[in-house]
VODREN-803980 format. One record per residue (C-alpha): z, x, y; residue in one letter. Coordinates in steps of 0.05 Angstrom, whole numbers. Example, Ala and Ser with C-alpha at 12.3 -4.5 7.8 and 13.67 -1.06 7.14 Angstrom:
# residues 2
<r c3="156" c1="246" c2="-90" code="A"/>
<r c3="143" c1="273" c2="-21" code="S"/>
//
This chain:
# residues 346
<r c3="-307" c1="-395" c2="197" code="M"/>
<r c3="-280" c1="-401" c2="126" code="T"/>
<r c3="-230" c1="-347" c2="111" code="M"/>
<r c3="-249" c1="-297" c2="58" code="N"/>
<r c3="-227" c1="-227" c2="39" code="R"/>
<r c3="-279" c1="-193" c2="83" code="A"/>
<r c3="-255" c1="-232" c2="144" code="E"/>
<r c3="-183" c1="-217" c2="125" code="F"/>
<r c3="-201" c1="-143" c2="122" code="S"/>
<r c3="-230" c1="-147" c2="193" code="N"/>
<r c3="-167" c1="-180" c2="219" code="I"/>
<r c3="-121" c1="-131" c2="185" code="L"/>
<r c3="-159" c1="-69" c2="208" code="S"/>
<r c3="-161" c1="-95" c2="280" code="S"/>
<r c3="-85" c1="-98" c2="285" code="I"/>
<r c3="-48" c1="-33" c2="297" code="I"/>
<r c3="27" c1="-32" c2="307" code="I"/>
<r c3="55" c1="35" c2="333" code="P"/>
<r c3="124" c1="55" c2="310" code="G"/>
<r c3="156" c1="41" c2="378" code="D"/>
<r c3="133" c1="-32" c2="379" code="T"/>
<r c3="192" c1="-78" c2="395" code="S"/>
<r c3="217" c1="-124" c2="340" code="I"/>
<r c3="212" c1="-183" c2="387" code="A"/>
<r c3="137" c1="-174" c2="394" code="S"/>
<r c3="123" c1="-170" c2="319" code="L"/>
<r c3="116" c1="-245" c2="305" code="P"/>
<r c3="60" c1="-252" c2="356" code="V"/>
<r c3="25" c1="-188" c2="333" code="L"/>
<r c3="29" c1="-207" c2="259" code="L"/>
<r c3="10" c1="-280" c2="270" code="A"/>
<r c3="-65" c1="-271" c2="257" code="P"/>
<r c3="-50" c1="-236" c2="191" code="I"/>
<r c3="-1" c1="-290" c2="170" code="N"/>
<r c3="-52" c1="-344" c2="188" code="K"/>
<r c3="-107" c1="-311" c2="147" code="A"/>
<r c3="-61" c1="-302" c2="87" code="I"/>
<r c3="-40" c1="-375" c2="90" code="T"/>
<r c3="-113" c1="-397" c2="91" code="E"/>
<r c3="-132" c1="-350" c2="34" code="L"/>
<r c3="-74" c1="-360" c2="-13" code="K"/>
<r c3="-92" c1="-402" c2="-74" code="P"/>
<r c3="-48" c1="-456" c2="-104" code="D"/>
<r c3="-29" c1="-410" c2="-161" code="K"/>
<r c3="-27" c1="-336" c2="-177" code="L"/>
<r c3="-17" c1="-304" c2="-245" code="F"/>
<r c3="14" c1="-241" c2="-275" code="R"/>
<r c3="-11" c1="-214" c2="-342" code="Y"/>
<r c3="45" c1="-185" c2="-385" code="R"/>
<r c3="54" c1="-148" c2="-451" code="T"/>
<r c3="112" c1="-168" c2="-496" code="V"/>
<r c3="166" c1="-114" c2="-490" code="N"/>
<r c3="240" c1="-111" c2="-476" code="E"/>
<r c3="234" c1="-98" c2="-401" code="N"/>
<r c3="186" c1="-156" c2="-390" code="N"/>
<r c3="228" c1="-203" c2="-433" code="I"/>
<r c3="290" c1="-185" c2="-393" code="N"/>
<r c3="254" c1="-194" c2="-326" code="S"/>
<r c3="228" c1="-262" c2="-349" code="L"/>
<r c3="299" c1="-284" c2="-365" code="K"/>
<r c3="324" c1="-263" c2="-297" code="S"/>
<r c3="263" c1="-285" c2="-255" code="D"/>
<r c3="254" c1="-213" c2="-233" code="D"/>
<r c3="186" c1="-186" c2="-211" code="V"/>
<r c3="189" c1="-110" c2="-211" code="Y"/>
<r c3="148" c1="-77" c2="-157" code="T"/>
<r c3="131" c1="-4" c2="-175" code="V"/>
<r c3="98" c1="56" c2="-142" code="T"/>
<r c3="23" c1="64" c2="-148" code="A"/>
<r c3="27" c1="126" c2="-191" code="D"/>
<r c3="48" c1="80" c2="-248" code="M"/>
<r c3="-19" c1="43" c2="-245" code="F"/>
<r c3="-83" c1="57" c2="-284" code="N"/>
<r c3="-127" c1="73" c2="-224" code="D"/>
<r c3="-121" c1="145" c2="-199" code="P"/>
<r c3="-148" c1="123" c2="-131" code="Y"/>
<r c3="-95" c1="69" c2="-123" code="D"/>
<r c3="-61" c1="77" c2="-55" code="S"/>
<r c3="-94" c1="144" c2="-47" code="L"/>
<r c3="-120" c1="148" c2="25" code="F"/>
<r c3="-179" c1="190" c2="49" code="Q"/>
<r c3="-167" c1="250" c2="93" code="Y"/>
<r c3="-207" c1="314" c2="103" code="D"/>
<r c3="-162" c1="375" c2="104" code="I"/>
<r c3="-222" c1="418" c2="122" code="N"/>
<r c3="-228" c1="381" c2="188" code="Q"/>
<r c3="-155" c1="395" c2="202" code="I"/>
<r c3="-164" c1="469" c2="186" code="E"/>
<r c3="-226" c1="472" c2="230" code="S"/>
<r c3="-189" c1="440" c2="288" code="L"/>
<r c3="-132" c1="490" c2="282" code="I"/>
<r c3="-180" c1="550" c2="280" code="R"/>
<r c3="-222" c1="525" c2="338" code="N"/>
<r c3="-162" c1="516" c2="383" code="T"/>
<r c3="-127" c1="582" c2="365" code="A"/>
<r c3="-156" c1="621" c2="423" code="N"/>
<r c3="-143" c1="640" c2="495" code="V"/>
<r c3="-196" c1="594" c2="523" code="E"/>
<r c3="-165" c1="532" c2="493" code="F"/>
<r c3="-95" c1="552" c2="517" code="V"/>
<r c3="-123" c1="562" c2="587" code="R"/>
<r c3="-156" c1="493" c2="586" code="I"/>
<r c3="-90" c1="462" c2="564" code="M"/>
<r c3="-52" c1="499" c2="619" code="Q"/>
<r c3="-100" c1="471" c2="671" code="D"/>
<r c3="-96" c1="401" c2="642" code="M"/>
<r c3="-20" c1="401" c2="641" code="F"/>
<r c3="-17" c1="421" c2="714" code="Q"/>
<r c3="-67" c1="368" c2="737" code="K"/>
<r c3="-59" c1="306" c2="694" code="T"/>
<r c3="10" c1="274" c2="695" code="D"/>
<r c3="-13" c1="208" c2="664" code="S"/>
<r c3="-42" c1="245" c2="604" code="F"/>
<r c3="24" c1="282" c2="594" code="I"/>
<r c3="64" c1="218" c2="600" code="S"/>
<r c3="21" c1="185" c2="547" code="E"/>
<r c3="30" c1="243" c2="499" code="I"/>
<r c3="105" c1="245" c2="512" code="N"/>
<r c3="109" c1="173" c2="488" code="R"/>
<r c3="93" c1="197" c2="418" code="Y"/>
<r c3="147" c1="251" c2="419" code="F"/>
<r c3="212" c1="212" c2="435" code="P"/>
<r c3="256" c1="273" c2="421" code="N"/>
<r c3="223" c1="316" c2="474" code="G"/>
<r c3="188" c1="366" c2="429" code="E"/>
<r c3="123" c1="362" c2="469" code="F"/>
<r c3="158" c1="382" c2="533" code="N"/>
<r c3="183" c1="445" c2="500" code="V"/>
<r c3="112" c1="462" c2="476" code="V"/>
<r c3="83" c1="447" c2="545" code="K"/>
<r c3="133" c1="491" c2="581" code="E"/>
<r c3="122" c1="549" c2="533" code="N"/>
<r c3="47" c1="541" c2="538" code="L"/>
<r c3="46" c1="538" c2="614" code="C"/>
<r c3="86" c1="602" c2="622" code="K"/>
<r c3="46" c1="642" c2="571" code="T"/>
<r c3="14" c1="703" c2="602" code="D"/>
<r c3="-60" c1="703" c2="583" code="L"/>
<r c3="-79" c1="769" c2="616" code="S"/>
<r c3="-83" c1="806" c2="550" code="N"/>
<r c3="-132" c1="759" c2="516" code="S"/>
<r c3="-144" c1="805" c2="456" code="K"/>
<r c3="-70" c1="806" c2="438" code="E"/>
<r c3="-62" c1="731" c2="449" code="I"/>
<r c3="-123" c1="717" c2="405" code="N"/>
<r c3="-95" c1="760" c2="349" code="N"/>
<r c3="-27" c1="726" c2="353" code="R"/>
<r c3="-58" c1="656" c2="354" code="L"/>
<r c3="-104" c1="674" c2="297" code="G"/>
<r c3="-45" c1="697" c2="254" code="N"/>
<r c3="-7" c1="634" c2="272" code="M"/>
<r c3="-67" c1="591" c2="254" code="A"/>
<r c3="-74" c1="626" c2="187" code="F"/>
<r c3="0" c1="613" c2="171" code="G"/>
<r c3="-2" c1="540" c2="193" code="I"/>
<r c3="-65" c1="527" c2="151" code="I"/>
<r c3="-33" c1="560" c2="90" code="A"/>
<r c3="30" c1="518" c2="99" code="L"/>
<r c3="-9" c1="453" c2="108" code="I"/>
<r c3="-49" c1="467" c2="44" code="N"/>
<r c3="16" c1="481" c2="7" code="A"/>
<r c3="52" c1="417" c2="29" code="I"/>
<r c3="-8" c1="370" c2="30" code="A"/>
<r c3="2" c1="346" c2="-43" code="P"/>
<r c3="76" c1="334" c2="-28" code="L"/>
<r c3="60" c1="294" c2="35" code="V"/>
<r c3="7" c1="254" c2="-3" code="E"/>
<r c3="58" c1="236" c2="-57" code="T"/>
<r c3="111" c1="217" c2="-6" code="Q"/>
<r c3="64" c1="169" c2="29" code="I"/>
<r c3="39" c1="141" c2="-37" code="R"/>
<r c3="110" c1="128" c2="-61" code="N"/>
<r c3="134" c1="98" c2="6" code="A"/>
<r c3="118" c1="28" c2="-19" code="V"/>
<r c3="122" c1="-10" c2="-85" code="T"/>
<r c3="74" c1="-62" c2="-112" code="Y"/>
<r c3="71" c1="-121" c2="-160" code="A"/>
<r c3="2" c1="-146" c2="-179" code="C"/>
<r c3="-22" c1="-218" c2="-186" code="F"/>
<r c3="-90" c1="-248" c2="-200" code="S"/>
<r c3="-124" c1="-312" c2="-177" code="E"/>
<r c3="-149" c1="-322" c2="-249" code="R"/>
<r c3="-114" c1="-336" c2="-314" code="V"/>
<r c3="-178" c1="-341" c2="-355" code="D"/>
<r c3="-205" c1="-270" c2="-346" code="S"/>
<r c3="-224" c1="-241" c2="-414" code="I"/>
<r c3="-223" c1="-171" c2="-384" code="T"/>
<r c3="-154" c1="-180" c2="-354" code="M"/>
<r c3="-125" c1="-207" c2="-418" code="W"/>
<r c3="-156" c1="-147" c2="-455" code="S"/>
<r c3="-130" c1="-95" c2="-405" code="H"/>
<r c3="-60" c1="-120" c2="-388" code="Y"/>
<r c3="-34" c1="-160" c2="-448" code="T"/>
<r c3="-46" c1="-111" c2="-505" code="N"/>
<r c3="-112" c1="-142" c2="-525" code="Y"/>
<r c3="-91" c1="-215" c2="-517" code="H"/>
<r c3="-26" c1="-205" c2="-556" code="E"/>
<r c3="16" c1="-218" c2="-494" code="G"/>
<r c3="24" c1="-273" c2="-443" code="Y"/>
<r c3="13" c1="-291" c2="-370" code="A"/>
<r c3="60" c1="-323" c2="-320" code="L"/>
<r c3="38" c1="-374" c2="-268" code="G"/>
<r c3="69" c1="-377" c2="-199" code="Y"/>
<r c3="59" c1="-433" c2="-150" code="S"/>
<r c3="42" c1="-424" c2="-76" code="K"/>
<r c3="112" c1="-448" c2="-57" code="D"/>
<r c3="145" c1="-397" c2="-103" code="E"/>
<r c3="104" c1="-342" c2="-70" code="L"/>
<r c3="121" c1="-361" c2="1" code="S"/>
<r c3="150" c1="-301" c2="39" code="F"/>
<r c3="156" c1="-334" c2="107" code="K"/>
<r c3="230" c1="-317" c2="106" code="Q"/>
<r c3="215" c1="-243" c2="99" code="M"/>
<r c3="186" c1="-193" c2="148" code="N"/>
<r c3="118" c1="-175" c2="119" code="M"/>
<r c3="131" c1="-103" c2="141" code="L"/>
<r c3="187" c1="-103" c2="90" code="K"/>
<r c3="160" c1="-148" c2="35" code="C"/>
<r c3="97" c1="-190" c2="36" code="G"/>
<r c3="41" c1="-218" c2="-6" code="L"/>
<r c3="-30" c1="-197" c2="11" code="F"/>
<r c3="-100" c1="-204" c2="-17" code="P"/>
<r c3="-131" c1="-139" c2="-41" code="V"/>
<r c3="-192" c1="-114" c2="-2" code="I"/>
<r c3="-250" c1="-89" c2="-45" code="Y"/>
<r c3="-295" c1="-39" c2="-12" code="S"/>
<r c3="-343" c1="19" c2="-25" code="E"/>
<r c3="-306" c1="59" c2="28" code="S"/>
<r c3="-236" c1="87" c2="22" code="R"/>
<r c3="-183" c1="76" c2="75" code="Y"/>
<r c3="-183" c1="134" c2="125" code="N"/>
<r c3="-111" c1="156" c2="130" code="G"/>
<r c3="-121" c1="219" c2="172" code="S"/>
<r c3="-74" c1="196" c2="228" code="S"/>
<r c3="-22" c1="176" c2="176" code="L"/>
<r c3="-28" c1="244" c2="142" code="F"/>
<r c3="-22" c1="281" c2="209" code="A"/>
<r c3="40" c1="240" c2="227" code="W"/>
<r c3="72" c1="259" c2="160" code="A"/>
<r c3="54" c1="332" c2="170" code="I"/>
<r c3="87" c1="332" c2="239" code="Y"/>
<r c3="150" c1="302" c2="208" code="N"/>
<r c3="152" c1="357" c2="155" code="V"/>
<r c3="148" c1="409" c2="212" code="F"/>
<r c3="207" c1="374" c2="246" code="G"/>
<r c3="167" c1="341" c2="301" code="W"/>
<r c3="190" c1="268" c2="301" code="Q"/>
<r c3="129" c1="235" c2="331" code="I"/>
<r c3="119" c1="160" c2="334" code="I"/>
<r c3="88" c1="128" c2="272" code="E"/>
<r c3="14" c1="113" c2="290" code="P"/>
<r c3="12" c1="46" c2="253" code="D"/>
<r c3="69" c1="11" c2="217" code="K"/>
<r c3="16" c1="-26" c2="176" code="L"/>
<r c3="-17" c1="38" c2="151" code="A"/>
<r c3="18" c1="43" c2="84" code="T"/>
<r c3="3" c1="-31" c2="71" code="I"/>
<r c3="-70" c1="-21" c2="89" code="K"/>
<r c3="-74" c1="39" c2="42" code="V"/>
<r c3="-46" c1="-3" c2="-16" code="G"/>
<r c3="-93" c1="-61" c2="-4" code="L"/>
<r c3="-159" c1="-21" c2="-5" code="N"/>
<r c3="-190" c1="-14" c2="-74" code="K"/>
<r c3="-259" c1="1" c2="-102" code="S"/>
<r c3="-307" c1="-57" c2="-114" code="T"/>
<r c3="-305" c1="-36" c2="-187" code="D"/>
<r c3="-239" c1="-74" c2="-190" code="W"/>
<r c3="-263" c1="-137" c2="-155" code="S"/>
<r c3="-264" c1="-177" c2="-220" code="Y"/>
<r c3="-188" c1="-177" c2="-218" code="E"/>
<r c3="-185" c1="-222" c2="-156" code="N"/>
<r c3="-119" c1="-187" c2="-141" code="E"/>
<r c3="-62" c1="-203" c2="-94" code="W"/>
<r c3="-6" c1="-154" c2="-83" code="R"/>
<r c3="67" c1="-162" c2="-68" code="L"/>
<r c3="82" c1="-101" c2="-25" code="I"/>
<r c3="153" c1="-77" c2="-10" code="C"/>
<r c3="171" c1="-20" c2="36" code="T"/>
<r c3="244" c1="-12" c2="18" code="A"/>
<r c3="267" c1="61" c2="25" code="P"/>
<r c3="278" c1="97" c2="-41" code="Q"/>
<r c3="353" c1="98" c2="-32" code="Q"/>
<r c3="353" c1="21" c2="-30" code="E"/>
<r c3="313" c1="13" c2="-95" code="R"/>
<r c3="341" c1="2" c2="-164" code="S"/>
<r c3="307" c1="67" c2="-181" code="S"/>
<r c3="262" c1="113" c2="-139" code="P"/>
<r c3="199" c1="80" c2="-165" code="K"/>
<r c3="221" c1="7" c2="-175" code="V"/>
<r c3="242" c1="-51" c2="-130" code="T"/>
<r c3="261" c1="-118" c2="-163" code="P"/>
<r c3="244" c1="-183" c2="-127" code="I"/>
<r c3="268" c1="-251" c2="-151" code="T"/>
<r c3="211" c1="-301" c2="-160" code="I"/>
<r c3="214" c1="-360" c2="-208" code="H"/>
<r c3="150" c1="-373" c2="-248" code="P"/>
<r c3="131" c1="-445" c2="-264" code="S"/>
<r c3="83" c1="-433" c2="-323" code="E"/>
<r c3="72" c1="-389" c2="-383" code="I"/>
<r c3="6" c1="-378" c2="-419" code="Y"/>
<r c3="3" c1="-349" c2="-490" code="Y"/>
<r c3="-52" c1="-300" c2="-509" code="G"/>
<r c3="-101" c1="-318" c2="-565" code="T"/>
<r c3="-73" c1="-263" c2="-610" code="R"/>
<r c3="1" c1="-270" c2="-596" code="I"/>
<r c3="44" c1="-265" c2="-658" code="S"/>
<r c3="84" c1="-325" c2="-682" code="K"/>
<r c3="148" c1="-286" c2="-673" code="E"/>
<r c3="133" c1="-267" c2="-600" code="N"/>
<r c3="109" c1="-336" c2="-584" code="K"/>
<r c3="173" c1="-366" c2="-612" code="A"/>
<r c3="215" c1="-317" c2="-572" code="L"/>
<r c3="179" c1="-333" c2="-507" code="L"/>
<r c3="181" c1="-408" c2="-523" code="H"/>
<r c3="257" c1="-406" c2="-526" code="S"/>
<r c3="259" c1="-372" c2="-458" code="I"/>
<r c3="208" c1="-420" c2="-429" code="A"/>
<r c3="249" c1="-480" c2="-450" code="V"/>
<r c3="311" c1="-449" c2="-420" code="D"/>
<r c3="274" c1="-432" c2="-355" code="R"/>
<r c3="238" c1="-500" c2="-353" code="N"/>
<r c3="168" c1="-469" c2="-354" code="L"/>
<r c3="105" c1="-509" c2="-370" code="A"/>
<r c3="72" c1="-477" c2="-432" code="E"/>
<r c3="-1" c1="-467" c2="-447" code="F"/>
<r c3="-45" c1="-433" c2="-499" code="D"/>
<r c3="-106" c1="-392" c2="-482" code="M"/>
<r c3="-163" c1="-411" c2="-528" code="S"/>
<r c3="-235" c1="-395" c2="-545" code="I"/>
<r c3="-283" c1="-455" c2="-547" code="D"/>
<r c3="-328" c1="-442" c2="-606" code="N"/>
<r c3="-375" c1="-498" c2="-584" code="A"/>
<r c3="-388" c1="-468" c2="-516" code="S"/>
<r c3="-447" c1="-422" c2="-501" code="D"/>
<r c3="-408" c1="-387" c2="-446" code="H"/>
<r c3="-358" c1="-329" c2="-452" code="Y"/>
<r c3="-302" c1="-370" c2="-424" code="Q"/>
<r c3="-229" c1="-377" c2="-441" code="M"/>
<r c3="-199" c1="-447" c2="-437" code="I"/>
<r c3="-128" c1="-470" c2="-425" code="V"/>
<r c3="-95" c1="-521" c2="-472" code="K"/>
<r c3="-24" c1="-548" c2="-478" code="P"/>
<r c3="16" c1="-501" c2="-521" code="A"/>
<r c3="23" c1="-518" c2="-595" code="V"/>
<r c3="79" c1="-490" c2="-638" code="F"/>
<r c3="78" c1="-486" c2="-714" code="Q"/>
//
């Protein structure tokens, strides 16, 4: 089967790596993803840029700045789907004597079930809960129900209060740099180069090889375009537990990567690839930025770039040994198509 983004999506979603997975087993577990990426990766990828001081400096230093998703133009970017109403309903439905009695019976009869749950609570928090639950006197069911109801109300209020914070923390846990498979997209030039007044950088497949890196730390992936958002309910629950001080095992170390790769089909024209880095905020150059050194091989000048900006970029291109091209409109063509020509300087 020829690899495509839909097949890559199936492979990625089928692989789940719990937080307690050994480092030694990661290469085998990640091998199908690496294989799919290798088959999908085009010979070149491109970055559309505006002419400003930050971009000029990063071009001089070969830095690609990965940033958090809240700096992008899509409000849904890296925003996972979760239903807080379902969480509230679960809490309400279990805040009663009957549920506590069921749990007491289960804890006394099912050792394998308890062992499996304990695996996700390496610091022993679940054992404390189990012991307290098992010795709870349920004879006064009315009083117990009132107490549990009050506790449920408080927990729900707290979850609602911290949900936006948790959402932001997860969203900012990774940083991204965006590439496209196309350099001739009229829409991309219009959106990301200040109406064709900027430039684009071309990167070869070799320059974008991240075999030396652990993809869980920094990797290049194709974006998945879908009508359905990524369901991050387990990721959200894990983060909520952490806020409450229960250090449970991360459900899937790939979850934040999966969140960042899922976008609406409205964006499919971008043919996007993403460089995703998971460096903790304390290791970044700033809380929202992580620089990665990647040398471009080509530069493409927009159809409306000024002579001054083109001259400035040309001097850098010569110094950095970049091949130079002009984007052009073919007046003789009956198609809305941009063409690439060798750069001309006046």
